[in-house]
KEKE-873450 format. One line per 4 residues: number of its first residue (from 1); for each residue x, y, z of N, C-alpha, C. Coordinates in Angstrom, 3 decimals. Layout:
<recs>
NUM	X,Y,Z,X,Y,Z,X,Y,Z | ...
</recs>
This chain:
<recs>
1	6.728,8.226,62.388,6.095,7.837,61.136,5.796,9.099,60.353 | 6.514,9.341,59.335,6.253,10.477,58.462,5.377,10.013,57.307 | 4.377,10.785,56.995,3.463,10.444,55.920,3.991,11.062,54.636 | 4.268,10.242,53.655,4.697,10.718,52.346,3.450,10.840,51.486
5	2.996,12.058,51.292,1.753,12.274,50.564,1.877,11.913,49.086 | 3.090,11.818,48.576,3.290,11.456,47.174,3.349,9.946,46.975 | 3.354,9.205,48.070,3.442,7.757,47.978,2.197,7.207,47.303 | 2.401,6.369,46.287,1.284,5.798,45.529,0.983,4.404,46.049
9	0.166,4.307,47.061,-0.254,3.013,47.589,-1.578,2.652,46.930 | -1.598,1.540,46.228,-2.812,1.146,45.520,-3.690,0.220,46.340 | -3.186,-0.318,47.438,-3.995,-1.157,48.322,-4.554,-0.270,49.434 | -5.864,-0.288,49.594,-6.510,0.571,50.597,-6.051,0.232,52.017
13	-5.835,-1.031,52.308,-5.387,-1.418,53.649,-3.956,-0.937,53.885 | -3.094,-1.073,52.889,-1.714,-0.580,53.018,-1.709,0.929,53.245 | -2.561,1.637,52.523,-2.643,3.095,52.687,-3.136,3.458,54.087 | -4.160,2.757,54.562,-4.698,3.026,55.903,-3.660,2.759,56.981
17	-2.953,1.637,56.868,-1.939,1.340,57.884,-0.770,2.304,57.789 | -0.507,2.827,56.610,0.544,3.838,56.458,0.158,5.115,57.220 | -1.107,5.485,57.147,-1.585,6.701,57.818,-1.828,6.497,59.311 | -2.345,5.332,59.689,-2.807,5.108,61.063,-2.096,3.968,61.775
21	-1.052,3.410,61.171,-0.481,2.160,61.646,0.321,2.197,62.926 | 0.631,3.352,63.456,1.350,3.357,64.723,0.375,3.659,65.860 | 0.689,3.140,67.028,-0.260,3.269,68.141,-0.474,4.713,68.573 | 0.555,5.535,68.467,0.415,6.897,68.975,-0.591,7.709,68.176
25	-0.592,7.567,66.870,-1.558,8.315,66.056,-2.979,7.940,66.432 | -3.227,6.653,66.593,-4.566,6.203,66.973,-4.939,6.674,68.376 | -3.971,6.679,69.285,-4.271,7.126,70.650,-4.512,8.632,70.719 | -3.810,9.398,69.903,-4.073,10.841,69.848,-5.482,11.082,69.304
29	-5.832,10.378,68.230,-7.192,10.507,67.685,-8.231,10.031,68.691 | -7.942,8.945,69.405,-8.853,8.478,70.458,-9.077,9.577,71.489 | -7.969,10.178,71.951,-8.078,11.229,72.965,-8.862,12.430,72.455 | -8.679,12.772,71.199,-9.430,13.890,70.618,-10.914,13.559,70.541
33	-11.218,12.432,69.920,-12.605,12.107,69.582,-13.418,11.601,70.767 | -12.807,10.822,71.642,-13.559,10.240,72.752,-13.423,11.027,74.049 | -12.279,11.690,74.235,-12.036,12.400,75.494,-11.954,13.915,75.311 | -12.171,14.377,74.088,-12.218,15.807,73.753,-10.963,16.565,74.199
37	-9.823,15.938,73.995,-8.554,16.609,74.274,-8.157,17.383,73.026 | -7.534,18.540,73.243,-7.162,19.366,72.092,-5.793,20.026,72.231 | -5.211,19.987,73.404,-3.932,20.659,73.633,-2.801,19.649,73.831 | -1.604,20.079,73.499,-0.417,19.244,73.639,-0.330,18.678,75.054
41	-0.514,19.548,76.059,-0.399,19.094,77.451,-1.481,18.072,77.802 | -2.663,18.180,77.176,-3.719,17.191,77.410,-3.281,15.811,76.921 | -2.660,15.777,75.744,-2.190,14.500,75.201,-1.059,13.937,76.059 | -0.229,14.816,76.611,0.872,14.376,77.477,0.352,13.723,78.759
45	-0.838,14.102,79.194,-1.405,13.580,80.440,-2.089,12.223,80.266 | -2.163,11.713,79.049,-2.785,10.411,78.829,-2.001,9.326,79.553 | -2.703,8.292,79.963,-2.079,7.245,80.778,-0.983,6.471,80.050 | -0.940,6.547,78.719,0.088,5.826,77.967,1.453,6.514,78.006
49	1.500,7.775,78.439,2.738,8.527,78.653,3.624,8.617,77.408 | 3.112,9.278,76.403,3.869,9.509,75.170,4.990,10.514,75.424 | 6.145,10.274,74.842,7.272,11.204,74.955,6.974,12.459,74.132 | 7.485,13.599,74.583,7.179,14.866,73.916,7.641,14.885,72.460
53	8.807,14.323,72.165,9.296,14.347,70.785,8.432,13.466,69.879 | 7.961,12.351,70.400,7.083,11.480,69.613,5.739,12.164,69.400 | 5.207,12.797,70.437,3.936,13.505,70.311,4.049,14.614,69.262 | 5.118,15.370,69.304,5.334,16.433,68.316,5.340,15.855,66.903
57	6.073,14.756,66.714,6.145,14.125,65.388,4.799,13.578,64.940 | 4.049,12.969,65.842,2.753,12.392,65.473,1.741,13.473,65.151 | 1.753,14.568,65.899,0.850,15.679,65.590,1.157,16.204,64.191 | 2.436,16.373,63.879,2.812,16.833,62.540,2.348,15.841,61.474
61	2.522,14.549,61.718,2.080,13.526,60.757,0.572,13.557,60.564 | -0.163,13.717,61.661,-1.623,13.774,61.571,-2.085,15.018,60.819 | -1.384,16.117,61.000,-1.693,17.340,60.245,-1.388,17.116,58.766 | -0.206,16.549,58.476,0.188,16.284,57.084,-0.797,15.349,56.387
65	-1.385,14.428,57.142,-2.345,13.466,56.579,-3.759,14.030,56.532 | -3.933,15.285,56.941,-5.238,15.951,56.974,-6.225,15.240,57.909 | -5.704,14.679,59.003,-6.559,14.053,60.012,-6.875,15.032,61.143 | -5.961,15.972,61.385,-6.187,17.032,62.368,-5.659,18.346,61.798
69	-6.076,19.443,62.406,-5.564,20.765,62.041,-5.294,21.562,63.303 | -4.396,22.526,63.165,-4.152,23.491,64.228,-5.331,24.452,64.221 | -5.960,24.625,65.357,-7.181,25.426,65.441,-6.926,26.893,65.114 | -5.908,27.492,65.708,-5.629,28.908,65.506,-4.141,29.070,65.219
73	-3.810,29.359,63.980,-2.407,29.467,63.578,-1.693,30.631,64.271 | -2.428,31.566,64.837,-1.836,32.707,65.540,-1.658,32.457,67.032 | -2.012,31.273,67.506,-1.909,30.989,68.935,-0.456,30.791,69.345 | -0.198,30.982,70.627,1.147,30.753,71.155,1.372,29.257,71.308
77	2.612,28.880,71.467,2.949,27.454,71.592,2.171,26.807,72.747 | 2.032,27.528,73.863,1.330,26.982,75.032,-0.184,26.892,74.835 | -0.734,27.758,74.011,-2.193,27.780,73.871,-2.694,27.061,72.615 | -1.809,26.451,71.864,-2.228,25.762,70.634,-3.233,24.661,70.924
81	-4.246,24.615,70.063,-5.246,23.561,70.140,-5.369,22.917,68.772 | -5.622,21.628,68.790,-5.771,20.861,67.563,-7.163,20.253,67.549 | -7.752,20.187,66.364,-9.063,19.557,66.219,-9.015,18.572,65.058 | -9.860,17.579,65.148,-9.943,16.578,64.088,-10.694,17.154,62.895
85	-10.220,16.808,61.713,-10.925,17.160,60.475,-12.028,16.118,60.256 | -12.800,16.298,59.202,-13.809,15.279,58.865,-13.140,13.927,58.630 | -11.988,13.967,57.976,-11.238,12.731,57.740,-10.816,12.107,59.078 | -10.386,12.919,60.016,-10.006,12.419,61.339,-11.202,11.849,62.090
89	-12.333,12.546,61.995,-13.552,12.074,62.653,-13.995,10.745,62.057 | -13.704,10.540,60.781,-14.103,9.287,60.132,-13.331,8.073,60.662 | -12.293,8.301,61.467,-11.567,7.177,62.075,-12.268,6.636,63.315 | -13.296,7.307,63.780,-13.991,6.864,64.999,-14.455,5.405,64.927
93	-15.094,4.947,63.851,-15.472,3.525,63.792,-14.272,2.580,63.829 | -13.151,2.988,63.258,-11.940,2.164,63.292,-11.452,2.022,64.729 | -11.419,3.137,65.436,-10.977,3.131,66.833,-11.897,2.242,67.664 | -13.201,2.333,67.423,-14.156,1.506,68.173,-14.036,0.029,67.824
97	-13.762,-0.269,66.573,-13.555,-1.678,66.177,-12.326,-2.252,66.877 | -11.264,-1.474,66.974,-10.077,-1.926,67.702,-10.412,-2.158,69.176 | -11.215,-1.266,69.731,-11.662,-1.423,71.114,-12.414,-2.745,71.277 | -13.386,-2.976,70.416,-14.210,-4.184,70.531,-13.392,-5.445,70.283
101	-12.366,-5.345,69.457,-11.499,-6.477,69.188,-10.764,-6.927,70.461 | -10.383,-5.973,71.309,-9.552,-6.286,72.469,-10.269,-6.329,73.813 | -11.391,-5.653,73.950,-11.990,-5.496,75.278,-12.402,-6.824,75.905 | -12.790,-7.772,75.088,-13.226,-9.053,75.667,-12.075,-9.812,76.314
105	-10.829,-9.467,75.984,-9.663,-10.115,76.565,-9.128,-9.396,77.803 | -9.746,-8.284,78.168,-9.312,-7.529,79.343,-10.241,-7.875,80.502 | -9.669,-8.376,81.583,-10.443,-8.742,82.762,-11.062,-7.485,83.371 | -12.349,-7.522,83.635,-13.043,-6.343,84.171,-12.510,-5.912,85.523
109	-11.829,-6.790,86.230,-11.294,-6.421,87.542,-10.219,-5.331,87.443 | -9.622,-5.145,86.268,-8.614,-4.097,86.105,-9.206,-2.805,85.549 | -10.496,-2.811,85.216,-11.163,-1.622,84.684,-11.792,-0.818,85.813 | -11.800,0.490,85.669,-12.507,1.324,86.648,-13.987,1.405,86.258
113	-14.787,2.031,87.101,-16.237,2.086,86.869,-16.580,2.764,85.538 | -15.875,3.828,85.211,-16.139,4.536,83.951,-15.834,3.633,82.752 | -14.736,2.893,82.809,-14.376,1.996,81.714,-15.396,0.867,81.563 | -15.904,0.373,82.666,-16.929,-0.682,82.613,-18.208,-0.137,81.999
117	-18.577,1.083,82.360,-19.774,1.710,81.800,-19.629,1.916,80.293 | -18.467,2.379,79.871,-18.216,2.576,78.437,-18.281,1.244,77.711 | -17.687,0.224,78.293,-17.725,-1.114,77.692,-19.166,-1.570,77.482 | -19.997,-1.387,78.485,-21.413,-1.787,78.382,-22.116,-1.023,77.264
121	-21.868,0.284,77.190,-22.492,1.095,76.141,-22.070,0.634,74.748 | -20.789,0.403,74.581,-20.280,0.011,73.268,-20.782,-1.372,72.888 | -20.715,-2.300,73.821,-21.091,-3.676,73.505,-22.602,-3.823,73.285 | -23.401,-2.962,73.909,-24.847,-3.077,73.725,-25.300,-2.471,72.398
125	-24.654,-1.374,71.971,-25.044,-0.748,70.707,-23.895,0.145,70.227 | -22.958,-0.454,69.504,-21.763,0.287,69.096,-22.097,1.435,68.144 | -23.078,1.230,67.270,-23.443,2.290,66.320,-24.006,3.510,67.051 | -24.826,3.283,68.041,-25.378,4.381,68.841,-24.250,5.108,69.588
129	-23.302,4.345,70.122,-22.165,4.936,70.828,-21.348,5.803,69.874 | -21.042,5.281,68.686,-20.267,6.030,67.695,-20.990,7.312,67.314 | -22.282,7.226,67.056,-23.052,8.414,66.681,-23.078,9.446,67.798 | -23.232,8.999,69.036,-23.266,9.951,70.149,-21.901,10.619,70.324
133	-20.838,9.865,70.148,-19.493,10.452,70.262,-19.211,11.403,69.107 | -19.656,11.056,67.918,-19.469,11.932,66.751,-20.213,13.251,66.973 | -21.459,13.169,67.407,-22.258,14.372,67.664,-21.633,15.199,68.786 | -21.202,14.527,69.845,-20.556,15.225,70.965,-19.273,15.918,70.547
137	-18.483,15.248,69.711,-17.235,15.859,69.256,-17.515,17.051,68.347 | -18.496,16.934,67.492,-18.830,18.043,66.595,-19.265,19.269,67.403 | -20.027,19.063,68.462,-20.439,20.179,69.321,-19.224,20.787,70.023 | -18.331,19.946,70.518,-17.095,20.390,71.159,-16.257,21.212,70.177
141	-16.128,20.712,68.962,-15.352,21.380,67.920,-15.958,22.738,67.578 | -17.272,22.790,67.431,-17.953,24.060,67.137,-17.732,25.069,68.264 | -17.758,24.591,69.505,-17.524,25.466,70.654,-16.109,26.036,70.614 | -15.129,25.184,70.324,-13.748,25.667,70.218,-13.609,26.682,69.091
145	-14.205,26.398,67.949,-14.131,27.312,66.810,-14.777,28.654,67.128 | -15.907,28.635,67.813,-16.588,29.899,68.147,-15.751,30.729,69.120 | -15.026,30.072,70.017,-14.168,30.807,70.961,-13.007,31.458,70.229 | -12.476,30.801,69.233,-11.379,31.398,68.453,-11.893,32.616,67.705
149	-13.088,32.508,67.124,-13.677,33.630,66.393,-13.961,34.799,67.316 | -14.441,34.516,68.545,-14.731,35.568,69.525,-13.479,36.362,69.890 | -12.338,35.686,69.973,-11.108,36.328,70.412,-10.404,37.096,69.307 | -10.937,37.073,68.124,-10.298,37.800,67.017,-10.927,39.139,66.811
</recs>
């Protein structure tokens, strides 16, 4: 999915689905925001098993859409880290709404203890969960940024 920044979409839903409409983009953002993943290899280790060429294309699309940025443009290919922009962080409620839309249809017997705990937290107070994840991600992001500054 390549994002055409010149595309004039006048419907907000059409524009949103154009930017976020494929599963891989949402899963990369999920991994960044909820699991604090930042490296290519971290995204490759996700249980959904994204192919490397698709991951490369989705990262580029997310960068083009200003949802994520490369943390240090001088880093080597192996050490590259990506972080969510404010626009990317703003997708957190969307990701959680998708979660809440589907979780009730997933039998708890297939969930591990951590997934059950997360489900309980989200279902009891989704706004509190979103705020805690947003704050946690911002702290994670600040830590990554400070490490890049230290190494320069």
